C-alpha positions in Angstrom: 131.8 103.1 95.0 131.6 101.7 98.7 129.5 98.5 98.8 129.6 95.5 101.0 128.1 92.8 98.9 125.9 90.3 100.4 125.3 91.9 103.8 121.7 93.2 102.8 120.8 89.9 101.2 120.6 87.5 104.2 117.0 86.6 105.2 116.5 87.7 108.7 113.2 87.9 110.8 111.5 91.0 109.5 108.4 92.7 110.9 106.4 94.8 108.4 104.0 97.2 109.9 100.6 97.3 107.9 96.8 97.4 108.3 94.4 99.5 106.2 93.5 101.4 109.3 96.7 103.2 108.9 95.0 105.1 106.0 92.9 107.1 108.3 95.8 109.3 108.6 94.0 111.7 106.1 94.2 115.4 105.9 91.6 115.6 103.2 91.4 115.1 99.5 93.4 118.2 98.5 96.3 117.6 100.8 99.6 116.4 99.3 100.1 113.5 101.9 97.6 111.2 100.2 96.8 108.0 102.4 96.6 106.1 99.1 100.4 106.0 99.0 100.3 103.6 102.0 97.8 101.3 100.4 99.7 101.3 97.0 102.9 100.4 98.6 101.4 97.5 100.6 99.7 96.2 97.3 102.8 96.5 95.3 104.9 94.7 98.1 102.3 92.0 98.2 102.2 91.7 94.4 106.1 91.3 94.5 105.6 88.4 97.1 107.5 90.4 99.8 104.9 89.9 102.3 104.5 86.2 101.9 108.2 85.4 102.6 108.4 82.9 105.4 110.7 85.3 107.5 108.5 88.2 107.2 105.7 89.0 109.6 103.1 91.4 108.6 101.8 93.1 112.1 98.8 95.5 112.6 99.7 98.3 114.9 97.6 99.4 117.9 96.8 102.9 118.8 99.6 104.2 121.1 98.4 104.9 124.5 98.8 108.5 125.9 101.6 107.3 128.4 103.3 105.9 125.5 103.2 109.1 123.4 104.4 111.2 126.4 107.9 109.4 126.2 108.7 112.1 123.8 105.7 114.6 123.6 104.5 116.5 126.4 101.1 115.6 128.2 99.9 119.1 127.2 100.5 118.5 123.7 98.9 115.0 123.5 95.9 116.6 125.3 95.6 119.4 122.7 95.7 116.7 120.0 92.9 114.8 121.5 90.9 118.0 122.1 91.3 119.2 118.2 90.6 115.5 117.3 87.4 115.6 119.1 86.5 119.1 117.8 88.1 119.9 114.6 86.5 123.3 114.2 88.6 124.5 117.3 92.1 124.4 116.0 95.2 124.9 118.2 97.5 126.8 115.7 100.1 127.4 118.5 100.7 123.8 118.7 100.5 123.4 114.8 97.0 121.8 115.0 94.5 123.0 112.4 97.1 124.7 110.3 97.4 124.6 106.3 100.0 121.9 106.7 98.3 119.8 109.4 94.6 120.5 109.1 92.3 119.2 111.9 90.1 116.3 111.2 87.9 114.1 113.3 89.9 111.1 114.7 93.2 112.8 114.2 94.6 111.6 117.5 93.8 108.0 116.9 95.1 108.0 113.3 98.3 109.7 114.3 98.7 107.6 117.4 98.3 104.5 115.3 101.1 105.4 113.1 103.2 106.0 116.1 101.9 102.6 117.6 103.4 101.1 114.4 107.0 102.2 115.2 106.6 101.3 118.9 105.6 97.8 117.7 108.8 97.7 115.4 111.1 98.7 118.4 109.3 96.1 120.7 110.0 93.4 118.0 113.7 94.3 117.7 114.0 94.5 121.7 112.4 91.1 122.4 114.1 89.4 119.4 111.1 88.3 117.5 112.5 90.6 114.6 116.0 91.7 113.8 114.7 94.1 111.1 111.3 96.0 111.0 109.6 98.4 108.5 107.0 100.9 109.3 106.6 102.7 105.9 103.4 104.5 107.3 105.6 106.2 109.8 108.6 108.6 109.7 106.7 111.7 111.0 110.0 113.5 111.6 108.9 117.2 111.9 106.9 116.6 114.9 108.6 118.0 118.1 107.9 117.6 121.7 105.2 120.3 121.9 104.2 120.9 118.4 102.8 119.4 115.1 104.5 120.5 112.0 105.0 119.5 108.3 102.2 116.9 108.0 103.4 115.4 111.1 101.4 115.0 114.6 103.4 112.4 116.6 107.1 111.5 116.0 107.0 107.9 115.6 110.7 107.6 115.0 111.5 109.5 117.9 109.1 107.2 120.0 110.8 104.2 118.6 114.4 105.4 119.5 113.1 106.4 123.2 111.5 102.8 123.4 115.0 101.3 122.4 116.8 103.3 125.0 114.4 102.5 127.6 114.7 98.8 126.7 118.4 98.9 127.3 119.9 100.0 124.1 123.0 102.1 124.8 123.4 103.9 121.6 121.0 104.5 118.5 122.0 106.1 115.2 119.1 107.8 113.3 119.6 108.2 109.6 117.3 110.6 107.8 117.2 110.8 103.9 114.0 112.7 103.3 114.3 115.7 101.2 113.4 117.9 104.3 115.5 118.2 107.5 114.5 115.9 110.3 114.2 118.9 112.6 111.5 117.3 115.0 113.7 114.3 115.7 116.8 116.3 116.1 115.1 118.5 118.5 113.9 115.8 120.7 117.3 114.2 121.1 119.2 117.6 120.7 121.1 117.1 124.1 121.1 113.4 124.2 124.7 111.8 123.7 123.1 108.2 123.2 121.5 109.4 120.0 123.2 110.3 116.7 120.9 112.1 114.3 122.1 112.3 110.7 120.0 114.1 108.3 120.9 114.4 104.5 118.4 116.9 103.0 117.8 119.8 100.7 119.0 123.1 102.1 116.8 125.1 104.4 117.6 128.0 102.1 115.2 126.6 99.5 112.8 124.1 101.5 110.7 123.8 104.6 111.4 123.8 107.4 114.5 126.1 106.8 116.7 124.4 109.4 119.4 121.8 109.2 122.6 123.4 108.5 126.1 122.2 109.2 126.6 124.2 112.3 123.5 122.5 114.2 125.7 119.9 116.1 123.8 119.1 119.2 123.3 120.3 122.7 126.1 121.2 125.2 126.0 117.7 126.7 125.9 116.1 123.2 128.2 118.1 120.8 128.5 116.2 117.5 125.3 114.1 118.1 123.5 116.2 115.5 124.8 115.9 112.0 123.4 118.0 109.0 124.2 117.6 105.3 122.2 120.6 103.7 122.4 119.9 99.8 121.9 122.6 97.2 118.6 122.3 95.2 119.0 120.3 92.1 121.5 117.9 93.7 121.2 114.5 91.6 122.2 110.9 92.3 125.9 111.4 92.0 126.2 114.1 94.3 123.6 112.8 96.8 125.2 109.5 97.1 128.7 111.1 97.3 127.5 113.1 100.1 126.0 110.2 101.9 129.0 108.0 101.6 131.3 110.8 102.7 129.5 111.4 106.0 127.3 108.5 107.1 129.5 105.4 107.2 132.3 107.1 108.9 130.0 108.5 111.6 128.2 105.2 112.2 131.6 103.5 112.4 132.9 106.0 115.0 129.7 106.0 117.1 129.1 102.2 117.0 125.2 102.1 117.5 123.5 99.1 118.8 120.5 99.6 116.6 119.9 101.9 113.5 116.5 103.7 113.0 116.2 105.3 109.5 113.6 107.7 107.9 113.1 107.0 104.2 111.1 109.9 102.8 111.2 109.5 99.0 110.3 113.2 98.2 113.8 113.7 97.3 112.6 112.1 93.9 113.1 114.3 90.7 109.4 113.8 90.2 108.2 115.0 93.6 106.0 118.0 93.3 107.1 119.6 96.7 111.0 119.5 96.6 113.9 120.4 94.4 116.3 117.4 94.4 116.8 115.2 91.5 117.0 111.8 92.9 115.8 108.5 91.3 114.3 105.4 92.8 117.5 103.7 92.1 119.4 106.2 94.2 116.9 105.7 97.0 117.2 102.1 96.8 121.1 102.5 97.1 120.8 104.5 100.1 118.6 102.1 101.8 121.1 99.1 100.9 123.9 101.0 102.3 122.1 101.6 105.6 121.2 98.0 105.8 124.9 97.2 105.2 125.7 99.5 108.0 123.3 97.9 110.3 124.8 94.5 109.5 128.4 95.6 110.0 127.7 97.5 113.4 124.4 96.5 115.0 124.1 92.7 114.3 121.5 93.6 111.8 119.3 95.5 113.9 117.6 98.1 112.0 114.1 99.8 112.1 113.2 101.7 109.0 110.2 104.1 108.5 108.7 106.0 105.5 108.3 109.7 105.8 107.6 112.2 102.9 106.8 111.3 99.2 104.0 113.0 97.2 104.2 111.3 93.8 101.9 108.8 94.9 101.6 106.3 92.0 105.1 106.5 90.3 107.6 106.9 93.1 106.2 106.2 96.6 105.2 102.6 96.0 108.4 101.6 94.3 110.7 103.2 96.7 109.2 101.8 99.8 108.7 98.3 98.3 112.5 98.4 97.6 112.9 99.4 101.2 110.9 96.4 102.4 112.7 93.9 100.1 116.2 95.1 101.3 115.1 95.0 104.9 113.9 91.5 104.3 117.1 90.5 102.5 115.4 89.8 99.3 116.4 93.0 97.1 114.3 93.4 94.0 116.6 94.0 91.0 115.8 97.6 89.4 114.9 96.0 85.9 112.3 94.0 87.5 108.9 94.6 85.6 106.2 96.1 87.9 103.7 93.3 88.4 100.7 93.6 85.9 98.2 93.1 88.5 99.4 96.2 90.4 99.4 98.5 87.3 96.0 97.4 86.2 94.7 98.0 90.0 96.1 101.5 89.8 94.6 102.3 86.5 91.2 101.0 87.3 91.0 102.6 90.8 93.2 105.7 90.5 93.5 106.5 86.9 91.0 109.3 87.0 92.3 110.7 90.4 96.0 110.8 89.7 96.0 110.8 86.0 99.5 109.0 85.5 100.4 106.0 83.9 101.9 103.5 86.4 105.5 102.7 86.0 106.6 99.7 84.0 109.9 98.8 85.8 110.9 99.0 89.6 113.8 101.3 88.7 114.3 104.5 86.8 117.3 103.2 84.7 119.7 105.6 85.7 123.5 105.7 86.1 124.3 105.6 89.9 128.0 106.3 89.6 129.4 108.8 92.0 132.8 110.0 93.1 134.1 108.6 96.3 135.5 111.0 98.8 138.9 109.4 98.4 139.0 110.9 94.8 139.5 114.2 96.7 137.6 117.6 97.7 136.8 120.2 94.8 136.1 123.5 96.4 134.4 124.6 93.2 131.8 122.0 93.7 128.7 123.1 95.7 128.0 119.6 96.9 131.6 119.2 97.9 131.4 122.5 99.8 128.5 121.3 101.7 130.1 118.0 102.6 133.3 119.6 103.9 131.3 122.1 106.0 129.7 119.2 107.8 132.6 117.1 108.2 134.7 120.1 109.5 131.9 120.7 112.1 131.4 117.1 113.4 134.2 114.9 112.3 136.8 115.9 114.8 134.2 115.5 117.6 134.1 111.8 116.8 138.0 111.5 116.4 137.8 111.7 112.7 139.8 113.9 110.3 137.6 116.1 108.3 139.9 115.8 105.2 140.9 112.2 104.9 138.7 109.8 106.9 
């Protein structure tokens, strides 16, 4: 296993974006993206003491202005979101507004723009030096493209953060997306921009929305190799997922040498998620976040902006996974055997027991074995995950001066 001990355990000025107003991003009681997941994450992180650390600042986001949103979205799209937000009974399905995935609701523009404002706040904090790391667990809306909402995402806050960094003088940004779904919106926005490397590790589009993200999607004519996709077979578990991550991500980050990493940590890759078909644990998700933090320490002077994303097991998975993300960003990792605080478990039982009908988890981890085979062990052509890894490496590694077989 590749691990850089200690790098992710240094206390650094960290901004955590949170305000209860963010839960206004609410598509309705029957929609899988439950706003309670944000509240429960903030409450668990608070119960673990992460939000009270001296070097952690909790900051409330503002609603992003239209001109800010138009850094990556078209003015026509922003105007359409405003219209539908004010009149939810008049959807604009051509732009993805008022669909089954993205139902229209009153105040949708303001709610979506507030999440976007959170990632803009994170980028501003990194640019002005008030924070080295920032977490917007309410963000990660990676399916939204320049002109269209998609997949529960209205405005693409991660893309907005990347563009704000570029506009602020950052020369190269690496975007790493470990959501179970392909980060298609973010990829499309920076498709032909050589300053941005987008890496998405996801379940194959053959079995999961949005049906994109294959190895041969490598960027536009002016940015060949800037888009990287690892399309994993359904059923991939921790060992294969982490093998794929470590066989692709560190090598490309090292070759690209970004000045800031922006990452998306949708935790719908978990084995208990109701919408996907991967078999990942909270332990594995924590390991990926640790690895990204270590890469930020090695290549970016620790500058790292992380967001949430998908995640539809609201009680058992999302709060633990994103609390680990906050802890790692803050340099105070929470051991996997740590008991989940009893005050949080009681709160969940009392307030949400009837709604979600599940027993809150007892430990911060899933108690699994995280061993994986490093790429140095060799390529197995009979292994579906290895074939996926090799397909990606063959497409993009040579474009970065890397050897697809050995680096």
